[in-house]
N, C-alpha and C positions, 0 to 999 in steps of 0.2 A: 600137035606134037606127035611124033610116032608113037604108037601104041606098046612097043616093046622096049620105050625107054626105062631104064631103072635108076639110074643116079649119075650125078658129074663123074664120079670116081676119082675125087681127090682124096677121100679118106676110105679107110676100111676098118672093120671091127677085128680085135684080136683078144684072145684068151692069156691073161697074164701068167707064165708059168712061175713066176717070181714076183715081188713087188718092184713096181715099175715107177720111176718119175716123170714128172712131166717134163717133154724134151729129150727123153732117152730115147736110143734106138731100139725098136723091137723088129726081129727078123720074122717074116711070115713067109715061109716056103723059099721061093727064089726071090722074094722082094724084101724090102724092108720099109718101115715109116718111123716116123717120130711120135712117141704118144703126146697127146695133147692135155693129158691130165694125169696126175697120180693115180695109179690103179695097184690095187691089193692082189695078191697072189690068188688065182682062181676067179678072179672077176673078170669080165669084159671091158675092154677100153676100147678108143678109137685113135687110130693112128693117121696122120698126113703122109700120102704115098707120094707126092708130087711137090715140086716148088725149090726154092734156093734156101738152103741151111748153113748154120756155121755148126760144124761137128767136130768132136775130137780128132786128132791127127796123132800118128806116129811120129815121134821126133827122130832126126837125124838124116833125114833126106827131104831135099827141096821138091815141091811140087809144081809143075808148071800149069797155066791156064789151059784147059781142054784136055787135061790127061785124064785117062779112064782110071777109076780108083775102086779098090777092093775094101771090103770090111772085115777086119780081124776079129773073129767073134771071141777069141781068148782076151785079147786086150780090149775090146770094145772100143776100137779106134778104126780110122781109115788110112790107107796107104796104098802104094803100089807092091803089091807083094810079090817078091820073085818065085816063091815056092809057098802058094796057098795051102793052109792045113785043111783037114776035114771039116766041114761045116762054115768055112769061110765064104762070103759071098764076093764072086768075081765079076769085075767089070759092073758094078751096081749103081756108080755114080760117076760124074764127070765133075772135074776141078773148074769152078766159076771164077775164082780169084787166085792167083798163084800164092803159094805158101812156102816161106823160108825153111831151112833144115831144122832151125831151133823153135819154129812155132808149134804151138801146141794144140791149135786149131786150123781147121781149112773150110773155106765155103765151097760148097758142091751143089750141083743141081741133081737131085736124087732120083732114082730109077729111070735114066735115060736111055737104058738099052737093056737087052735080055740078059740079066744076070745068071750065073750058074753058081750052084752050090758046090764047092770044092769036096 
């Protein structure tokens, strides 16, 4: 194995700024992950940063398979945002299974491309 290999890169550590529940989205710079455990405020946790996950979705708009998705930090939900607000993650996930307008969740492939922080 190469001597400069560090790790597989499927997880990363984060310090919780508030209490985090297992499966909750945590924003880490211009990427996000899903916490693998409950983490108390100020403690270090581990977030999964790759894979396919079912996550909360903004209702009122259908999302098609392959659509680039944004994470709205104020609602803590995924959507295709017409006008992202400061701090939102733009282009951070791709829809894996289409979702109807009334659906409250969407299945996404996380961190598929270079997200930007609005």
